[in-house]
C-alpha positions as CSV (number, residue, x, y, z in Angstrom):
1,X,98.4,97.2,121.2
2,X,100.9,95.6,119.5
3,X,98.0,93.6,118.0
4,X,96.4,97.5,116.7
5,X,100.1,98.5,115.3
6,X,100.1,94.3,113.3
7,X,96.6,95.5,112.2
8,X,98.2,99.0,110.8
9,X,101.0,97.2,108.7
10,X,98.3,95.0,107.4
11,X,96.1,96.7,105.6
12,X,98.8,99.0,104.3
13,X,99.9,96.6,103.6
14,X,96.5,95.4,101.3
15,X,96.5,99.0,100.4
16,X,100.3,98.8,99.2
17,X,99.5,95.9,96.9
18,X,95.8,96.9,96.0
19,X,96.7,99.8,94.9
20,X,99.5,97.9,92.3
21,X,97.3,95.5,91.2
22,X,95.3,97.8,90.3
23,X,93.6,98.6,86.7
24,X,95.0,101.5,86.3
25,X,97.7,103.6,83.7
26,X,100.6,102.1,82.7
27,X,102.6,106.2,83.7
28,X,100.1,106.6,87.1
29,X,101.5,103.0,87.9
30,X,104.9,103.6,87.2
31,X,105.1,106.9,88.5
32,X,103.8,105.1,92.2
33,X,106.2,101.7,91.5
34,X,109.1,104.0,90.9
35,X,107.8,106.5,94.1
36,X,108.1,102.9,96.3
37,X,110.7,101.0,94.5
38,X,113.2,104.8,95.1
39,X,111.5,104.6,98.8
40,X,112.7,99.9,99.6
41,X,116.4,100.8,97.2
42,X,117.9,104.5,99.7
43,X,119.0,103.7,103.3
44,X,116.3,105.0,105.2
45,X,113.6,102.3,103.2
46,X,115.6,99.3,103.5
47,X,116.2,99.8,107.3
48,X,112.3,100.5,108.5
49,X,110.7,97.7,106.4
50,X,113.5,95.2,108.1
51,X,112.2,97.2,111.8
52,X,108.8,96.2,111.0
53,X,109.6,92.7,109.6
54,X,111.2,92.4,112.8
55,X,108.7,93.3,114.8
56,X,106.0,91.3,113.2
57,X,108.5,87.9,113.5
58,X,108.3,89.4,117.5
59,X,105.0,89.5,117.9
60,X,105.0,86.2,116.8
61,X,107.3,85.3,118.8
62,X,105.5,86.6,121.6
63,X,102.3,85.7,121.1
64,X,103.3,81.7,120.2
65,X,104.9,81.6,123.4
66,X,101.9,83.2,125.3
67,X,99.3,80.4,123.8
68,X,101.4,77.7,124.7
69,X,101.9,78.9,128.1
70,X,98.6,79.1,128.2
71,X,97.9,75.7,127.4
72,X,100.6,73.8,129.7
73,X,98.7,76.0,131.9
74,X,95.6,74.7,131.2
75,X,96.9,71.0,131.5
76,X,98.2,72.0,134.4
77,X,95.6,73.3,136.3
78,X,93.0,70.9,135.0
79,X,91.8,68.9,137.9
80,X,91.2,72.3,140.4
81,X,89.2,74.3,137.7
82,X,85.5,74.8,137.2
83,X,84.1,74.5,133.7
84,X,83.9,77.9,133.3
85,X,87.2,78.9,134.1
86,X,88.9,76.6,131.9
87,X,86.5,77.8,128.5
88,X,87.8,81.2,129.2
89,X,91.7,79.8,130.0
90,X,90.8,78.2,126.5
91,X,89.7,81.4,124.7
92,X,93.0,83.2,126.3
93,X,94.6,80.3,124.0
94,X,92.8,80.7,121.0
95,X,92.5,84.6,121.8
96,X,96.9,84.2,121.6
97,X,97.6,81.1,118.7
98,X,94.7,83.4,116.4
99,X,97.1,86.5,116.8
100,X,100.7,84.6,116.4
101,X,98.9,83.8,112.6
102,X,97.4,87.4,111.9
103,X,102.1,87.8,112.7
104,X,102.9,85.0,110.6
105,X,100.5,85.6,107.7
106,X,101.9,89.5,107.7
107,X,104.9,89.4,107.2
108,X,104.0,86.3,104.7
109,X,102.2,89.1,103.2
110,X,105.0,91.6,103.7
111,X,107.6,89.6,101.8
112,X,104.1,89.2,99.0
113,X,104.1,92.7,98.4
114,X,108.6,92.8,98.3
115,X,108.7,90.6,95.4
116,X,105.3,91.8,93.3
117,X,106.5,95.3,93.8
118,X,110.0,93.6,91.7
119,X,108.3,92.3,88.8
120,X,106.3,95.0,88.9
121,X,109.1,97.0,88.6
122,X,110.5,94.2,86.4
123,X,108.0,94.8,83.8
124,X,108.6,98.1,83.6
125,X,111.9,98.1,83.1
126,X,111.2,95.6,80.3
127,X,108.4,97.3,78.3
128,X,110.6,100.4,78.1
129,X,112.9,98.8,76.1
130,X,110.9,96.7,74.3
131,X,109.6,100.7,73.0
132,X,113.1,101.3,73.2
133,X,114.3,99.0,69.9
134,X,111.2,99.6,68.4
């Protein structure tokens, strides 16, 4: 269940970053970046962003915990299991580890997206200042 939520967050972040870096006319990009920055600068947008980041961190910790739990159960009970059971447990362990890394990447991508948004807004502010001086 929570991987579907993380996947939706990751796809949304990819689309936002793609739209920010797409070579559209400057007026359209400025409108889009202003909408994003206004949303994130409001209290509701900030708390929503922090809530999503908290969910990502919690999901990553849970995934890494599940992977480590699977590893300890595998190492303690290896003598009593057949080869297929051990492989099945290793598959689940890999699955939980993979989920943890995906969640961690999603959190890292959120930070990158916010930094790109700040840089784009700073660029537009500087170009407006240059236009006013000329």
